[in-house]
N, C-alpha and C positions, 0 to 999 in steps of 0.2 A: 499467478502473477501475470502472465501474458496476456489475460482478458483483460484485467483490471488496466495495464498499459497500454493495450489496443483503445480502451474506451477513454483512457485520460488523454491520450494523443488524438483523438478523433477530430478531422479535419474542420467539422463543423462546429466545434468548440471554440477553435483557436483563429481560424481562416475565412475569410468571406466568402460566399457562394461560389461554386465552379472553381475554386483553387484548391491544391491538395499539397502535401509536404515536398511531393516531387518537385513541383513547381519553384521551390526555393532550394533546389539542387545548385551548386555551383557551376555556372556555363554562360557561354557568350561572354566572357569577360565580366561577369558580374560575381560578387562573392557575398555569401550570406552569413549571418550569424548561425551557429549551430549549439545545440544543448550541450556538447561533449567540451565546448570552450568554456563553458563555466566553471568544471572540475578544477581548473586551476587557481579559481579565486579562493579555494579553502587554504591551500597551501601558501599563498600570498599573503593571507590574513595572519597566519602565522609569522611571516616576516614582516609584517606589520608590527605585530606584537613584539618581536624582538629588537627592531627598530626604536620601538617607544621605550623599552626597557633602556638600551643602550642612550637613547637619547635624554632620559631622565637621570640615569645615573651619571653619565660623564660630560653632558653639556648643560642640561637645566639645574642640575644641583651647584656646580661650582658658578654658573653664571648670577645663580640666586645669592650666592655667597658674596659675588665680587659686587653686587648691587647693595649688600647690606641685609638682606632678609635672614630673619633669624626666627625658628620656631617658639611659639610661647609655651611655656611649661603648663601643662594641663593636671590638675589635680584628678587623680583618681578615685572613683568612689568606692567604697567597701561593698565587699560583694554581699548581698542577700537573695537567697533563692527567690523569696515572695515577691519582692518588688522586680526580679530580674522576670520571673514569670509573666507578671503585670505588665511590664515593659515590653517585652518581646511579642505577647498574644493579646494584648488589649489596647494599650495606649501609650505614648511616649509623654503625654501632655494630661494626665488625669486632672479631673476638676475638681471642685472642694469638698463634694461629697464623698467620691472616691479616695483622696487624701486622708480624709476622717477615718475611712473604714479601715484603709491600710495602715495608719498611724496605732489604731487599735490591736491590729493583728501585730506589728512589728515590736510596738512599746515604744515608738518614737514619738517626738511631737511634730505637730505638722509643719512647723517652719524646718525641722530636720528633714522632713519628708520632701518638703519642697527643695530645699538643697541637694538631696540626693538626685533626684530628678532632673533638675538643671545641670549638673555635672556630668550626668549619665548621659544626657544629650549632648552635652560638649565634648564628650569622649570619642563621640561618632563623627565629628565636624573634621574636615579633612584638614591637614594642617597647612599653613601658607605655603611651604615648600611642595606639597602636594599639589596644591591647586596652582602653584606658577608651573608646574611641569606639564600639566595635562595639555586644539591645537589646530546661394542663391535662396534656399528655403529656410535658412537662418535669418533672412529679414521677411520674406512673404510667407506668412505662415498657411498659404493656402498651396503653397508648392512642396509641404510636407507630404501631402498624399497623392500627389502626381506620380503616376505609375507602380501605387503601392500594390502589391507587397514586392514588386520586383526592382527593389533599390538596392544597389550594391552597399557593402560597408566599408568605410574609409578606413585606413590603419589608425589614424588619430581617434575615431571613435571606438574602435576597437579596444585600444589601450585605457581610453577614458572609462568605459563600461568595466573593465577586466580591475584596475586600479580601484575604481569607486566601489564595486561589489565587494572586492578583498577588504577593503576597508572598514565598510559596514559589517562585513562579518567578524572582524576584529574587534569593533566597538561591541557587538553581541556577544562574544566569547569574551569580552573584558569585565562583563557588567558582574558577574558573580564576583570578583574581586575589588572593583572600583568602589568608592564610596556611593552609599546609596542616597541621592537626592531626593526632593520632594517630588519631582516629576517622574520618578522610576517608572510607572507603570506607562506613563506617556512615552517613555524613551523605548520600552520594549513593544508597544504598540507601533512605533515610527520605525523601528530597525527592522521591525518584521514586513511592515508593509512597505518600505523602500526596497528591500531585497526581492519581495514579491513583484513589484512593480517594475524592477530592474529586470528580473529572469524572465517575465513574460513578455516585456518589451524586445527583448533580446532575441525570445524565440518566436515571437509572432512578427519579427521585423519591425517593429515599433521603433526604429532605433533613431530615426531622425528625431520624433517628439521627446524620445527619452533622453536624448541629448539636452533639449532644451529645458526639461524638468531639471536635471541635474545642475545646469547652469544657473538657472533661477535659484535653486536651494543653495549652491555652492559661494554665491556672490557675496552674502553678508556675513559669512562666517570669521572672514580675517579681521574685520570690526570688532566682532566679539571677544575672540581670543586676544586681540591685542588689547583691548581696554582691560580683560582679567590681568594680564601679564603687568600692564602698567599700573593698576591698583596694587597689585601685591608689591611692587617696587614704589609705593608711596608717590607716583606722578598723578596727584589726584585731580586737576586740572586736566592735563592730556587725558586723562580716562575717562573723566565726563563728557570730554568733547567727544571721544570716540565712541561712548556709549549710545549719546545723541544722533551721533551718526550711523551709528548701527540700527538704533531704532526705526529712521527714517528709511534706510536700505532694506530692512525687514517688512516694514509695511507695504513699501511700492511692491518689493518683487514677490511677497506673500500673499497679500492681500490685493493686488490691485494686477500686477502681469500674471500671477499664476492663474486666480479664476477666469479674469476677463480675455487673458490672451490665449493661454496655454489649454486650460479646460475649455474654452470656447470653441478652439480648433480642435480638440480630441472629440466633443460632443456634437458640433455643428456641420462640421466639413466632412468627414467620412461618408455619412449617407449619400453625398454627390457622388461618390465614386463607387461605392458597392453597398447591397444590402445588409444591414446592421445585422451582426451575430454575436453569440456570447462572448467572445473575447472583447467587443467594443463596450458592452455593458460592464463585464468585470474590471477594464482598465479604467474605467470612468468611475466606477465605485471606489476603486483603490486611491483616486486622485481625491475624491471626496474625503475620504478618511484623513488624507494628508491636510486637506483644506480645513476641516475641522478641528486638528491639532495647532495649525497654524492659528486659528482665533482664538482658541485656549491662550496660547504663549504670546498673543499680540496683546491679550488683555494684561497678562503680567508684566509685559513689557512697559505698556501705557501706565501702568500703576505705579512701577518704579521710575519711571521718567519723571512722573507728576511730583513723587516724594521729593526725587532729587531736585526738582528744579526749585520747588518751594521750600527747599532746605530742611524738611522734616526727617531725613535719614544722611547718612554718610555714605560714599563711595564703597566703604568696606561692606556696610549692610547689602548695597544692591549686588556687589559681586557674590556675597555668599547666596543670595537668592535669584542671581540670574540662570535662566534656563540652561540646563546643561547640553551634553553633546547632543540629545535629541533634535535641538534647533538645526543640526546639520541636515 
């Protein structure tokens, strides 16, 4: 284990040439991020889960009742071992050929079979209450790398990182009991990539650019969550306006600012200050993964916005299809 640890924390992997971890020890009034600082994010994530439970139970539920939201009664499907196994292991939306084959196995009509699968899918959809509860280098990017890595961490940056990582840990831990949405796999990839990016940027003292990445990703969240809440409260026009605003902010921050400012800053400027190293390629590769996820979600958002503007769907459908927490 000692050998593995020494190899993993080898200076040449994570730091520029001629720099070692001893150069990032607190001295001369400078304070640097330490790996041990991140341990607190796990208990903090537990705190986020507790806060979420209290909010859903004692704030969101009474507020939903005040706004007149009511759960719709769902029809539970009769249990059938053959269909449950097919539903869990094969497909939730079987084709006509599969419907015919299953009909023969179960002795049901094709219409009865289609109804079973439709109601079974509806059982897994979150109820309306569930969804209602769910929530100088700063301006000149060249200055991000000035004097790197000997850049002291600010207290505001420390708490931003700790709370952000704690929040993403809580999201990752809550995935097991949250409703599984269409972008479940993308959520997992996104949360793991985000936590890896945050941890690496903290340890390698990429604090400045890490702060900018978080700000870019957090900026559109308020519009998305507000649109969802207003949709469940049946404020359709306001919901549609906020969704359109969210789409604009998302496209600008994730598809313009993120690749052409942030990734440009992390890819083009660092070689002017030090020879490239493994951490340089690793960090940019993780940013590239996030960018690909942004393109995937942008396609979904544009499709929804197009259908909304041309009147082919209601805001209820859009809210059900909205990308979930992984958009964060």
